N, C-alpha and C positions, 0 to 999 in steps of 0.2 A: 359551479366549481368543483371540480374533481377532488378526490382527497388525496392526492399525490400531492396537487397545487397548496391545497390549505394547509397540508404538515408543514410542506416548504416555507408556507409563508409565515407560521407559526414559528417554526426553528429560525428564522430569518429576524423575525419579531424579538424574540429571547436573544439571539446573539447580538443583536446592535444593543441591547439595553446593557449587555455586558463588556460593552466597547470594542466588538468588530464591526469589520465594513466587509460588506461581500464582495468577491473579485470572481467572475466567473461561476465556477461551481465551489468556491472555497471560501472561507470565513478567514481574515488576517486581522491581527490585534498588535498595536503600536508598540507593544511591549515584549513582544517575543518574535522569533524569527519565524518560526512553525506556524503550518496553515492548519485550519480545522476543513475536515470534510464529512459530510453526511451522505454517502452514495445510497443510492436505490438498491434494494435487494432483489434477488440474492447475489450476494458477492462472488466474483466470479475473477480468475487469473486466466488470460487467455481462452481455451475451450473449455476450462475446467471450473467448477464452483470452490471456493473457498470452504475445506471440511472443517479447520479448527479455529476458534476465535478464543483468543488468551483473556485472561482480565488481570489488570493490575490494580490494587489497592492504593489510593491514594487518602490524603488527609482529608480531601472533600468528596470521597465516592469514589466507585469501582469505574476504570475506564476499560472498554472494551476493544481490542486490538487483533488484527491478524497476528499469527506466529512469525517470528523471523525467519522460517523456511518461506513461508507464502509473501512475507516482504520480499525477500529476495527475488521470488519468482516473477513477482507483481513488477519488480524494477526491469527484470531481464525480460521481461516481455514487451516491454518500451522499446528497451535497446535490441530484441529480435526484430521487431516487426514495425519500428520506426526509424532503426538505428540511431536513438538517441545514446549518445556517450555519457551524458551526465548520468542518465538512469544506470548505466553500467557501472560507472563508479558509487554509485548509492548503493547498488547491490553488494559492490565489494565491501562497503566500508559495513555493512549490515555483516556480512556473512564471517568478517574478520573480529567482530565485535561481540558477536553473540552464536550462541551453539545452532546452528542448522544440521537439517539433515541432505547432505549434500547427494546421496544416492538418490531421494525423493525430488531433487531439482534434476539430477539428471535425467531421471526418469520422466518429469514434465517436460522438459527440454526436447526431448526424443519425441514425446506425443504430439509436441507444437510443432514439428518437423525442423526443429533446430539443434539436433545432436550432435553435428560435427562443429557448430558454432559453439555449444558447450564445450566440446574438447578441447577447443582452442583457448577458452578462457577459463577453465576449472580452475588451473593452478591459483590465478589471481583470488578467486574465493578461499582459497585454503589460509589459516591463519599462520 
């Protein structure tokens, strides 16, 4: 058995004991609308690797999460490449509620070949 499968099996086992159920690559819990994902590394958004992982202190420990800027880029990747308008709306919600580096999102969008599309939607991302 390969080690990636072993790690995933262990994650699944632990999440099940916590009341989560696995759906595709996500874990859902009946007490929340949020899903949990354990993506294989290294994390990437479009053609680039994620460079920054933020840490949030909680009462039960530290949660590692991508930055708001990378979250917007991730949601826009789905919009740019799969025309997923729900992901565009999620990018707008994050951009309006968190501080993001709009110049970085513009640079990344251009590198993805979507600079013109970014220009069209840029105003939606502004607070």
